[in-house]
C-alpha positions as CSV (number, residue, x, y, z in Angstrom):
1,X,0.0,0.0,0.0
2,X,1.2,3.4,-0.8
3,X,0.8,6.6,1.3
4,X,1.3,7.0,5.0
5,X,-0.3,5.4,8.0
6,X,-1.9,7.3,10.9
7,X,-0.7,6.8,14.4
8,X,-4.0,5.9,16.1
9,X,-6.5,4.8,13.5
10,X,-6.2,4.4,9.8
11,X,-8.8,4.9,7.2
12,X,-8.0,3.6,3.7
13,X,-9.3,6.0,1.1
14,X,-10.1,5.2,-2.6
15,X,-6.7,6.5,-3.6
16,X,-5.0,3.9,-1.4
17,X,-3.8,6.5,1.1
18,X,-4.3,5.9,4.8
19,X,-4.6,9.3,6.5
20,X,-4.6,9.6,10.3
21,X,-8.2,9.3,11.5
22,X,-8.5,10.2,15.2
């Protein structure tokens, strides 16, 4: 998977990126 992973929770978007979701 490409992109970055959040620290607490991760939400995988359609673009394949996992932004930090607190």
